[in-house]
C-alpha positions as CSV (number, residue, x, y, z in Angstrom):
1,M,12.0,-27.6,-91.0
2,A,9.6,-28.2,-88.4
3,L,6.2,-29.5,-89.3
4,R,3.1,-27.5,-89.3
5,V,0.7,-29.3,-87.1
6,V,-3.4,-27.9,-86.6
7,V,-4.7,-29.7,-83.5
8,G,-8.6,-30.3,-83.7
9,Y,-10.2,-29.5,-80.6
10,T,-9.1,-28.7,-76.7
11,G,-10.4,-32.1,-74.5
12,G,-7.7,-33.7,-72.4
13,V,-6.1,-35.5,-75.2
14,G,-5.7,-32.4,-77.6
15,S,-4.8,-29.8,-74.8
16,T,-1.9,-32.3,-74.2
17,V,-0.9,-32.8,-78.0
18,V,-0.9,-28.6,-78.1
19,R,1.3,-28.4,-75.3
20,L,3.4,-31.4,-76.8
21,V,3.5,-30.1,-80.0
22,Q,4.0,-26.4,-78.4
23,G,7.3,-27.5,-76.8
24,N,8.9,-30.1,-79.4
25,P,10.7,-28.0,-81.9
26,A,10.2,-30.7,-84.6
27,F,6.8,-29.3,-84.7
28,E,5.6,-25.7,-85.2
29,L,2.0,-24.8,-83.8
30,V,-0.1,-23.5,-86.6
31,G,-3.4,-23.7,-85.7
32,V,-6.2,-24.6,-83.0
33,L,-9.9,-25.9,-83.9
34,V,-12.5,-25.2,-80.8
35,H,-16.1,-25.8,-79.9
36,S,-17.1,-23.4,-77.2
37,E,-17.5,-19.8,-78.1
38,D,-15.5,-18.9,-75.3
39,K,-12.6,-20.3,-76.0
40,D,-13.0,-18.4,-79.5
41,G,-10.4,-16.0,-79.7
42,K,-8.4,-17.4,-76.8
43,D,-4.5,-17.8,-77.5
44,A,-4.1,-21.5,-77.2
45,G,-1.5,-21.1,-74.4
46,D,-4.0,-19.8,-72.6
47,I,-7.1,-22.5,-73.2
48,V,-4.2,-25.8,-72.6
49,G,-2.7,-23.8,-69.2
50,I,0.7,-22.9,-71.1
51,P,2.7,-19.4,-71.5
52,P,0.5,-17.6,-74.6
53,T,1.9,-19.5,-77.9
54,G,0.8,-16.7,-80.5
55,V,-2.3,-19.1,-82.3
56,I,-5.4,-17.8,-82.0
57,A,-8.0,-20.9,-81.2
58,T,-10.9,-20.5,-84.0
59,R,-13.8,-22.2,-84.5
60,D,-13.7,-21.1,-88.5
61,V,-13.1,-24.3,-90.3
62,D,-12.5,-23.0,-93.4
63,A,-9.3,-21.2,-92.3
64,L,-7.6,-23.9,-90.9
65,I,-7.8,-25.8,-94.0
66,G,-6.4,-22.5,-95.8
67,L,-3.5,-22.5,-93.6
68,K,-2.7,-25.8,-95.6
69,A,-0.6,-27.5,-92.8
70,D,1.6,-30.5,-92.8
71,V,-0.8,-32.4,-90.2
72,L,-3.6,-32.3,-88.3
73,A,-4.1,-34.1,-84.9
74,W,-7.8,-34.8,-84.8
75,H,-9.4,-35.0,-81.1
76,G,-13.2,-34.6,-81.6
77,I,-16.0,-36.6,-80.1
78,D,-16.9,-37.9,-82.9
79,W,-16.3,-39.2,-86.4
80,Q,-16.1,-36.9,-89.0
81,P,-15.2,-38.2,-92.1
82,E,-16.2,-34.8,-94.3
83,L,-15.0,-32.9,-92.6
84,I,-11.5,-34.5,-92.5
85,A,-11.8,-35.0,-96.1
86,R,-11.9,-31.7,-96.6
87,F,-8.7,-30.9,-95.0
88,M,-6.9,-34.1,-96.4
89,R,-7.9,-32.4,-99.9
90,A,-5.4,-29.2,-99.1
91,G,-3.1,-31.5,-98.5
92,T,-2.9,-32.0,-95.0
93,S,-2.4,-34.9,-93.6
94,V,-4.9,-36.5,-90.8
95,Y,-4.2,-38.4,-87.2
96,S,-7.3,-39.5,-85.7
97,S,-8.4,-40.5,-82.6
98,H,-11.7,-42.0,-83.6
99,G,-13.3,-43.5,-86.6
100,G,-10.6,-44.2,-89.2
101,W,-8.9,-47.5,-88.1
102,F,-10.0,-50.2,-90.8
103,L,-12.0,-48.1,-93.9
104,P,-12.8,-50.7,-96.6
105,S,-15.7,-51.9,-95.1
106,E,-16.8,-48.1,-94.1
107,P,-19.0,-46.1,-96.0
108,S,-16.5,-43.5,-95.7
109,Y,-14.2,-45.4,-97.2
110,D,-13.7,-44.1,-100.8
111,L,-14.7,-40.7,-99.6
112,I,-10.9,-40.5,-97.8
113,Q,-9.3,-41.9,-100.6
114,A,-10.3,-39.5,-103.0
115,A,-10.0,-37.1,-100.6
116,G,-6.0,-38.6,-100.2
117,E,-5.6,-38.7,-103.8
118,E,-6.9,-35.2,-104.6
119,G,-4.8,-33.4,-101.8
120,G,-1.5,-35.8,-101.9
121,S,-2.3,-36.7,-97.8
122,A,-3.1,-39.8,-95.9
123,L,-5.3,-40.3,-92.7
124,I,-4.5,-42.8,-89.8
125,A,-6.3,-43.3,-86.5
126,G,-5.0,-44.6,-83.0
127,G,-5.6,-44.7,-79.7
128,N,-5.5,-46.8,-76.2
129,I,-8.8,-48.8,-77.5
130,P,-9.0,-49.4,-80.9
131,G,-5.5,-49.2,-81.2
132,L,-3.2,-50.0,-78.1
133,I,-4.8,-52.9,-76.5
134,S,-6.6,-54.2,-79.4
135,D,-4.6,-54.0,-82.4
136,V,-0.8,-52.5,-81.8
137,L,-0.1,-55.1,-78.9
138,P,-1.5,-58.1,-80.4
139,L,0.6,-57.5,-83.9
140,F,3.3,-56.4,-81.9
141,A,3.2,-60.0,-79.3
142,A,2.3,-61.4,-82.6
143,G,5.5,-61.0,-84.4
144,Y,7.3,-63.0,-81.9
145,S,5.6,-66.1,-82.5
146,A,4.6,-68.5,-85.4
147,D,1.1,-70.6,-86.4
148,V,-0.9,-68.3,-84.4
149,T,-4.5,-69.7,-83.2
150,F,-6.0,-67.0,-81.1
151,V,-5.5,-63.4,-79.9
152,R,-7.2,-62.5,-76.9
153,A,-7.2,-59.2,-74.8
154,W,-8.3,-57.7,-72.2
155,Q,-8.9,-53.6,-71.2
156,K,-9.8,-52.9,-67.6
157,D,-10.7,-49.9,-66.6
158,H,-11.4,-47.7,-63.5
159,V,-13.4,-45.1,-64.2
160,P,-14.4,-43.3,-60.7
161,N,-12.5,-40.1,-61.9
162,Y,-13.7,-39.5,-65.0
163,P,-15.5,-35.8,-65.7
164,S,-18.5,-37.0,-68.0
165,A,-21.2,-37.6,-66.3
166,F,-22.7,-37.9,-69.7
167,Q,-20.0,-40.2,-71.0
168,L,-20.3,-42.1,-68.0
169,G,-23.9,-42.5,-68.5
170,E,-24.3,-42.6,-72.0
171,F,-21.6,-45.1,-73.3
172,L,-20.4,-46.9,-69.9
173,G,-24.4,-47.2,-68.8
174,F,-23.1,-46.1,-65.5
175,G,-26.4,-45.2,-63.1
176,Q,-29.0,-47.1,-65.4
177,E,-31.0,-50.4,-64.1
178,I,-29.6,-53.5,-64.9
179,P,-31.9,-55.1,-67.3
180,E,-32.5,-59.0,-66.7
181,S,-30.9,-59.6,-70.1
182,V,-29.4,-58.5,-73.2
183,D,-30.6,-59.5,-76.7
184,L,-27.1,-60.7,-78.3
185,D,-28.7,-61.0,-81.9
186,G,-31.5,-58.6,-81.3
187,E,-31.0,-54.4,-82.1
188,L,-27.7,-53.4,-80.2
189,S,-28.3,-50.2,-78.0
190,F,-25.9,-47.4,-79.5
191,A,-22.8,-47.8,-76.6
192,D,-22.8,-51.8,-77.5
193,A,-22.9,-50.8,-81.3
194,S,-20.1,-48.2,-80.8
195,W,-18.2,-50.9,-79.3
196,Q,-18.8,-53.4,-81.9
197,W,-17.9,-51.2,-84.8
198,C,-14.9,-50.2,-83.2
199,I,-14.1,-53.0,-81.8
200,G,-14.5,-55.0,-85.4
201,Q,-12.2,-52.7,-87.3
202,S,-8.9,-52.9,-85.0
203,A,-10.2,-57.5,-85.2
204,Q,-9.7,-56.2,-89.2
205,I,-6.4,-55.1,-88.7
206,V,-5.3,-58.5,-86.9
207,A,-6.9,-60.5,-89.5
208,Q,-5.1,-58.7,-92.4
209,A,-1.7,-58.5,-90.7
210,L,-2.0,-62.8,-89.9
211,G,-3.4,-63.2,-93.4
212,I,-6.6,-64.7,-93.2
213,P,-10.4,-63.5,-94.1
214,Y,-12.2,-61.5,-91.8
215,D,-15.8,-62.8,-91.4
216,G,-17.3,-60.3,-89.2
217,T,-17.4,-59.5,-85.0
218,K,-19.8,-60.2,-82.7
219,L,-20.9,-58.8,-79.4
220,T,-20.8,-62.9,-77.6
221,K,-21.3,-61.1,-74.0
222,K,-22.3,-58.2,-71.9
223,E,-22.1,-57.9,-68.1
224,F,-22.9,-55.5,-65.6
225,G,-21.5,-54.8,-61.5
226,A,-23.9,-53.7,-59.3
227,A,-23.3,-50.9,-57.1
228,P,-22.7,-51.7,-53.3
229,E,-24.3,-48.6,-52.1
230,D,-25.3,-44.9,-53.2
231,L,-22.6,-43.3,-55.0
232,T,-21.8,-39.9,-56.4
233,L,-18.8,-39.9,-58.5
234,Q,-16.3,-37.0,-58.1
235,P,-15.9,-34.7,-60.4
236,S,-18.7,-35.5,-63.2
237,G,-21.7,-35.6,-60.3
238,L,-22.8,-38.5,-62.1
239,H,-25.5,-40.2,-59.1
240,I,-25.7,-44.6,-59.0
241,P,-28.5,-45.7,-57.0
242,K,-27.9,-48.8,-55.0
243,G,-28.3,-51.6,-57.3
244,H,-27.8,-49.9,-60.1
245,V,-24.9,-50.2,-62.7
246,A,-21.7,-49.5,-61.5
247,G,-19.4,-51.7,-64.1
248,A,-20.0,-53.2,-67.7
249,R,-18.2,-55.6,-69.4
250,W,-18.3,-56.5,-73.3
251,T,-17.0,-59.7,-75.0
252,L,-16.4,-59.0,-78.3
253,T,-15.3,-62.0,-80.8
254,A,-14.4,-61.9,-84.4
255,Y,-14.5,-64.6,-86.9
256,S,-12.2,-65.9,-89.7
257,N,-13.5,-69.1,-91.7
258,G,-16.3,-69.5,-89.6
259,K,-14.0,-70.0,-86.6
260,P,-13.2,-67.4,-83.7
261,F,-9.5,-66.1,-83.9
262,Y,-9.8,-62.6,-82.0
263,E,-11.4,-61.8,-78.7
264,L,-11.2,-58.7,-76.9
265,V,-12.9,-57.9,-73.0
266,N,-13.6,-54.2,-72.4
267,E,-14.2,-53.9,-68.4
268,Q,-15.3,-50.2,-67.2
269,S,-16.0,-50.1,-63.7
270,A,-16.5,-46.9,-61.1
271,V,-16.2,-49.5,-57.9
272,L,-13.3,-52.1,-57.3
273,G,-14.5,-55.8,-56.6
274,L,-17.3,-55.8,-57.9
275,G,-17.0,-60.0,-58.6
276,D,-14.9,-62.6,-58.3
277,D,-13.2,-61.8,-61.4
278,W,-13.5,-57.9,-61.3
279,R,-10.9,-55.6,-61.1
280,S,-10.3,-55.4,-57.7
281,D,-6.8,-53.9,-57.1
282,I,-5.8,-49.9,-58.4
283,N,-2.6,-51.3,-59.2
284,E,-3.8,-53.6,-61.4
285,P,-2.3,-53.9,-64.8
286,N,-5.0,-51.5,-67.4
287,W,-4.0,-54.3,-70.0
288,R,-3.3,-57.6,-71.3
289,V,-2.6,-59.8,-74.5
290,V,-2.2,-63.2,-74.9
291,V,-1.0,-64.2,-78.2
292,E,-2.1,-68.3,-78.6
293,G,0.6,-69.7,-81.2
294,S,4.4,-71.3,-80.8
295,P,5.4,-70.0,-78.6
296,S,2.7,-68.1,-76.6
297,I,3.1,-65.1,-75.4
298,E,1.1,-63.1,-72.9
299,L,1.6,-58.9,-72.4
300,Q,0.9,-56.9,-69.6
301,F,0.9,-52.7,-69.9
302,G,-0.2,-50.9,-67.1
303,L,0.3,-46.9,-66.1
304,P,2.0,-47.7,-62.8
305,G,1.3,-44.5,-60.2
306,S,-1.7,-43.1,-62.0
307,H,-4.8,-44.5,-60.4
308,D,-6.4,-44.6,-64.1
309,G,-6.8,-41.4,-63.6
310,P,-8.3,-39.9,-66.9
311,D,-5.2,-37.3,-67.2
312,H,-2.9,-40.4,-67.6
313,V,-4.9,-41.8,-70.2
314,A,-5.4,-38.8,-72.2
315,A,-1.5,-38.6,-71.7
316,L,-0.7,-41.9,-73.1
317,N,-3.1,-41.2,-75.9
318,A,-1.9,-37.4,-76.7
319,A,1.9,-39.3,-76.7
320,R,0.8,-41.9,-79.4
321,A,-0.6,-39.1,-81.6
322,V,2.5,-36.5,-81.8
323,A,4.9,-39.7,-82.5
324,C,2.3,-40.7,-85.0
325,L,2.5,-37.2,-86.9
326,P,6.0,-37.1,-88.7
327,G,5.2,-40.7,-89.9
328,V,1.5,-40.2,-91.4
329,A,2.4,-36.4,-92.9
330,A,5.9,-38.3,-94.9
331,T,4.3,-41.0,-95.8
332,R,4.3,-41.5,-99.7
333,K,0.8,-43.6,-99.7
334,T,-2.4,-41.5,-99.9
335,G,-5.8,-41.9,-98.3
336,W,-6.3,-44.4,-95.2
337,V,-3.5,-46.2,-93.7
338,T,-2.8,-48.4,-90.8
339,V,-0.3,-49.0,-88.5
340,L,0.8,-52.1,-90.7
341,D,2.2,-49.3,-93.6
342,L,3.8,-47.0,-91.5
343,P,7.2,-47.5,-89.0
344,A,6.0,-48.1,-85.7
345,P,7.1,-44.4,-83.9
346,V,9.2,-44.2,-80.8
347,G,8.8,-41.4,-78.3
348,V,11.1,-38.2,-77.6
349,A,13.3,-37.7,-75.0
350,S,13.5,-35.5,-71.9
351,A,14.9,-32.5,-72.0
352,A,17.1,-33.2,-69.2
353,L,18.3,-36.3,-71.1
354,Q,19.2,-34.3,-74.1
355,A,21.2,-31.6,-72.7
């Protein structure tokens, strides 16, 4: 029997999930949640660029909860645990691209656990970061090493073609004046605090897997790259004056027993070659992981030929989401789960290979 799926929102990732679910006989698309009034009442296929599906998109959350689908693929722009808990109480398990990576230390933990127990449902969260680079690849590599002493990960994203000026400006700081200094011990900006919160959840998954206590995660370095000339990014239209932020890099460090055990460097740039150690080549891999142990292991992971386009990153996150749907729907655990609780998902062969 096909798995009945609701997709939450139709941005870059959500739209791709709709297309993948609709094209796979293992799934049945039964509902699509949308933000905007102009999408409300349209066939989901018309919204995402495929033939009509017969599924009419809606802003009516209650109607979608009432479907009692097997699983919800949640791709909202923020973490909404109260809404997700409502689906879970109705028996719908959830894959979220935001906010629920490691919950025991979060205020929403009890809410999610109670909802899962009531509905017999589960929640797992994933993505490329947090997710792939910050916990999945480090854990994979650590499985081939012993006496692990340190986990390091790097992301180098070149994102001049990202479509949202708001996200580039507010979350990455592009176009803002470069500050003289950053007070790492003071009150963090919204963007800095968000990265610390997100990566801290991945660090806790790694600590749990390694069997060590977790003390906390801290932003230990913040760097900026200056625009070499006036820029206007497309298609976002974001203007970056010469000398203003055209790249930002966060270093986040997690501690166990007072000692660092995990470090993640997250670089985002609108221009290549912002400095000697900034990304300088469009073909340079996006992600790198080093596990220091016996033996030490290094992995590099990229999107060949993609030029880091947002559609390719969305495709990666959407494929991961769809691959996880059967596992989270089938697990006997209720409430919050992580990649440590479910079998690793695998891809689906193309129609050409299946023929």
